[in-house]
C-alpha positions as CSV (number, residue, x, y, z in Angstrom):
1,M,-20.0,-9.1,-25.9
2,K,-17.1,-9.7,-28.2
3,E,-15.4,-13.0,-28.3
4,T,-11.8,-13.7,-29.4
5,T,-9.0,-16.2,-29.1
6,L,-5.9,-15.6,-27.1
7,T,-3.8,-15.4,-30.4
8,E,-6.3,-13.0,-32.0
9,L,-6.3,-10.8,-28.8
10,R,-2.5,-10.7,-28.8
11,N,-2.4,-9.7,-32.5
12,H,-5.0,-7.0,-32.2
13,V,-4.8,-6.0,-28.5
14,K,-5.4,-2.3,-29.3
15,D,-8.6,-2.9,-31.1
16,Y,-10.0,-5.0,-28.3
17,F,-9.0,-2.6,-25.6
18,D,-10.5,0.2,-27.6
19,A,-13.8,-1.8,-27.5
20,V,-13.5,-2.3,-23.8
21,E,-12.8,1.4,-23.3
22,G,-16.0,2.0,-25.2
23,G,-18.0,-0.1,-22.8
24,S,-17.9,-3.6,-24.4
25,T,-16.9,-6.8,-22.7
26,V,-14.4,-9.2,-24.4
27,R,-14.5,-12.9,-23.7
28,V,-11.2,-14.6,-24.4
29,F,-11.0,-18.3,-25.4
30,R,-8.1,-20.8,-25.4
31,N,-8.6,-24.2,-27.0
32,G,-12.3,-23.5,-27.4
33,R,-12.8,-22.8,-23.7
34,P,-13.4,-19.4,-22.1
35,I,-10.5,-18.4,-19.9
36,A,-11.1,-14.7,-19.2
37,E,-13.4,-11.7,-19.6
38,I,-12.0,-8.2,-20.1
39,V,-14.6,-5.7,-18.7
40,P,-14.6,-1.9,-18.5
41,V,-13.6,-0.4,-15.2
42,R,-16.5,1.3,-13.4
43,S,-16.0,5.0,-13.6
44,E,-18.0,5.7,-10.5
45,V,-16.3,5.7,-7.1
46,L,-17.5,2.9,-4.8
47,S,-19.8,4.1,-2.0
48,W,-17.4,3.1,0.7
49,K,-14.6,5.2,-1.0
50,Q,-16.7,8.4,-1.4
51,H,-15.9,11.4,0.8
52,R,-18.7,11.9,3.2
53,T,-19.3,14.3,6.0
54,P,-18.5,12.6,9.3
55,L,-21.4,11.7,11.5
56,T,-21.4,13.9,14.6
57,I,-23.6,13.2,17.6
58,K,-23.7,15.5,20.6
59,G,-22.7,13.8,23.8
60,L,-19.8,11.6,24.9
61,S,-17.0,10.6,22.5
62,L,-17.0,6.8,22.3
63,G,-13.2,6.9,21.5
64,L,-12.4,9.0,24.5
65,E,-14.6,6.8,26.8
66,I,-12.7,3.7,25.6
67,L,-9.4,5.3,26.3
68,A,-10.6,6.4,29.7
69,D,-11.7,2.8,30.5
70,R,-8.3,1.5,29.4
71,D,-6.5,4.0,31.7
72,E,-8.7,2.8,34.7
73,L,-7.8,-0.8,34.0
74,A,-4.1,-0.1,33.9
């Protein structure tokens, strides 16, 4: 992990972002206290965003049954 001050980051932002792009984490300090970490973005797609084949089960459609129940109540 690289460490830098806010001023140093501002003056050499390209170098630090090149390091982040290469997989490093950069911790930024202000007045001797850590205020931020710049981390690489995960390149993989999160599991809940991945395209998957829809689950199909033979039988009744739950959605259609709910709509039918709503029609009966109206």
